[in-house]
N, C-alpha and C positions, 0 to 999 in steps of 0.2 A: 586500579587494576581491572575492575569489572568493565570500565569503558573500553580498555584495550581488548579485552576478551570479546566484547560485543562487536568491536570493529573487525576483529579477525573472523568472527563467525559470519558477519555480513559479507566480507570479501570471499569467504569460502563458498557462499551460496552461488556466486557467479563462476566458480571453477568448473572446468570440464569434468565429465563423468570419469570415474576411475575404473579401469578394467582390472580383472584378476587373472592371475596365471599361476600354475603350479608345474614344477618340473616333472618329467617322466620318472616313473618309479625306478627304472634301471639306470638313472643318471649317476655317474661317478662324481663324487663331490670334488675331486681334484683332477678332473679330466683336463687334458691339454687343449681340448677342442674349445672353440669360442662358444660361449653360452649367451643366448639372448632371450628376452621375454617374448613369449608368444601368447596369443589369445587362448583361453581355456577356462576351465572351472576350478574354483578354489574351494575345497571342502572345509568350511568353517566348523563343521561338526566334529572334526578331528580333535579339536582342543578339549573335548569332553572325555576323550579316551585316555585312561590313566597310563597307557603304554606309550603315548606320544612323547617324543624327545623334548627337552627343555627348548624354549623358544626365545630367540634374541631378535628384537625389532630394531631396525635401522630407520630412524626418523629424523626430520629436519626440513628446512626450507629447500626450495629448488636450487640446484647448483651448489649445494653446500659440500658435496664430495662424498655422499653416502655410497653410491655405486662404485666409485673409484676405490674406496676403502675395501669393499668386498672383493673386487677384482684383484687388487694387489696382494691382500692377505691370503685369499683362498684359491686364487687362480693363477698366481705367479705372473700376473701381468706387470710389465715394467711401468713405472710411474709416467714416463713420457707417452706411453700408449693411451693412458686414460684421458688425455686431452681430446681424443676423438670419440669418446663415449657420448651417446645421445642422452638427453635428460630422461629420467625414468617417468613413464606415464601409466605404469601398471604396478600392482603389488606383485612382487616376485618372491617366491619361496624356494629355498634350496636346503637340501639335507646335507649336513656335514658329519660324516661318520668315518673318520680316519683311524680311530682306535677305540678301545673300550672306555677311555676317559673322555676323549673329544668326540662327543656325539650330541648334536643339537640341530636345530633348524634356524636359519637366518631368513627373516622377512624384510625385504627392502621396500620401503613405502615411498610413493611419489610425494613431492613437497606440497602439492595442492590438495592433499587428502582432506576430506570434509567430514568431521566428526558429527555434524548435524544432519547429514544426509540419511534419510530413513532406511536406505538400502545398505548402509554401512553399519554392520553389527559390531561396534567396537567392544561391547561387553564380551562377546564370544572370543574375540582376539586377545584382549588383555587378560582374560581369565586363565589362559594357559601360558602366559608369558613369564619367563624367568628373569630376563633383563631387557631394559629399554635403553638403547643408545640414541641420544639426541645429538646430532652433529651441527655445530655452529661454525660458520665461516668467519674466522677471525679477521680476515682482510676486507670484510664488508661491514656495513652498518648492522650491528647485531641487536638493535632495540626491538625490532619486530621478531627476531629469532627468539629472544628471551621471553617475549610475550607468548609466542607459540609454544615454547618450552613449558611455560606455566600452565597453559590450557591443556597440553598433552599429559603432563604429570598429574594434574588434578583429576582429569578424566580416568586415567589409568589407575590411580590410587583408590578411587571410589569402587572400582571393580575388583582390584587385587592389591591388597596391602603388602604382599610379599615380594613385589617386583623390585629388582635392583635398578635404580635410576642412575645412568651413567651419562655424563656430558663430555663430548669430545670437542674441545676448542681446536678446530682444525685449520690446516693451511698456515701453520705458524713458521714455516721454513723461511719466509721472507721477512720475518720480524727479528729485531734485536732481542737479546735476552731480557733487557729491562722492559721492553715493550711487551714481550710475552707475559711477564709477571703482572704488568699493569693490566693487560687485557683480562687475564685470569681473575685477578682480584675484583675487577669491575663487574664481570659477568657473574662471579660468585656472589657478590654483594646484591646485585639486582635480583638474581633468581631467588636467593634466600629471603630477601625483603618481601618479594611478592608472596612467597609461601607463608611468611609470618602475618602479612596483612590478611591472608585468607584463612588464618587459624590452622595452618597445616605445617607448623614448624617441626612436627615429628618426622616429616619426610626427609630422608637423607639423600643428598645429591653428591655424587663423586665426580670430580673434574679432572680432565687429562688434557695436556697440551700435545697435539698430534700432528704428524705430517707423513705423507706417503713417500717422501723423499729421504727419510731416514728410518731408524728402527723404532721410533717412538710409537708408531701405530701398532707395531707387533707387541710391544710391551703393554700398551694400554689394553689391547684385546686379550692379552694374557691375563691381566687382572680381572677383566670381565668374566672370562671363561672359568677362572679359578673359583669364583663365587658360586658357580653352578655345579661344582664337583663335590659331592658329599664326602668323598674319601680324602679330601685335601689335608685335614689335620694328621691323618695316618701317614700320608705320603711325606709331609714335611718332617714328621718325627723320624721316619726311616732315613731320610736324607741327612738329618742331624746326626743320627747314629753312624751313618756311613762316613761322614767327614770327620767325626770325632775319633774314628779308628783308622784314619788314613791320612797321608800327607797331602791333603787336598784343601784348598782355600774356599772353593765355592762349587756347589753341585746344582745342576738343573735337570729336570725331567722334561724333555722337549717332545712336542709333536713335530717330527721332522718336516712333514710336508707343508705345514703352515708357519713354522718357526715360532709357534706359540709355546711358551713354557708352562706346562701343566702344574708344576710345583717346583719349589726351591727350598733350600734350608733356611733357617731363621735369621741368618746374617743378612744385612742390607744388600740390595741389588745395586751393583755399580753399573752404570749404563755402558761404560767402555767394555766391561767384562761380558755383558750381554751381547753387545755388538760383535765381540770377538767370537763368541759361541755361534752366533748366526752366520758369520763368515766361514767358520769351520764347517758348519752344516752344509753350506753351499759347495765348499770344496769336496766334501765327502760324496755329496750327491753327484757332482760333475765327474769325479773319478769313477764312481760306481757305474755311471752310465757309459763311460768310455771303456772301462775294463771289466764289464760285467761278465758273467759266466755263460752268456748266451741268451737268446730270446725266450727260451723256455724257463729261465730262472729269473726270479725277481732281481731287478737291477738297483733297487732302492733299499736303504736300510728300513728296518721295521718302523712303523709310524711313531710309536712312543718309545723314544730312545733316550737313555740317560747320557748326559754329557757333563764332564767334570773338568775343572781347572786344577791342574797339578802344581804343587809347589815342591820343587826339587831341593833337598837339603844336602849340601856338599860337605 
């Protein structure tokens, strides 16, 4: 494993310099306007401020689909439009604040990031990170990606042992169900074997099969965000009480704008039920935009909205 790491480090030394960019303070997290990365300064000192929001890092090799994930989930970009996105060559930071529960920062990192560059203060970044999402392209040779995953996780864990490490095995829409499971098992085995060889078996990696062409990416991001919500046990308990006193099969607490579910009751989540809820949200938003009460009144439902599946007893 050390030879792989050394090889990656040597390759990174030849990578182009990475620019840093931060969005303007008045940027709306879910604006319909197209957002791009522009040159600017990135305040790394912000990570030492206790009032800074939880940070989610999007990392992975180039063209693995990191920026596409962010655009589809948080900017309502259609999956087909992501085919025209340019490769990220700057660190892009965005504030997501659609409700009191969904409030965090997303940092999109270019694939050629060099942890050994003396100008890259990875300790300052990882110190304020709540979750690190590493995206692996399942349709490409992932040997190098797993090696980079190991390098990234070990560096981050040395700085902050409380980071949640999430692995998105991405672009699985073109794979059969058997092939998906096989890929997930192989990547899971390789990644965990590397951690055991390095004596870091205490690190827990969570794996998700994702695609921007279905609801799997929204469900995976929901699981990531839920781990950053300290009120999650209370919310789940309230939803359990709610369905136990109602003729309801399943209850979700949704962030309407992103279709991330903040919490659900303790019963297992059925993918078809979740997809139905997402489709209902789209219908409600479309109708609200058409039949809204005027331009002076909000045309969208409140960001954090409960959605329930009813079972009618005849």
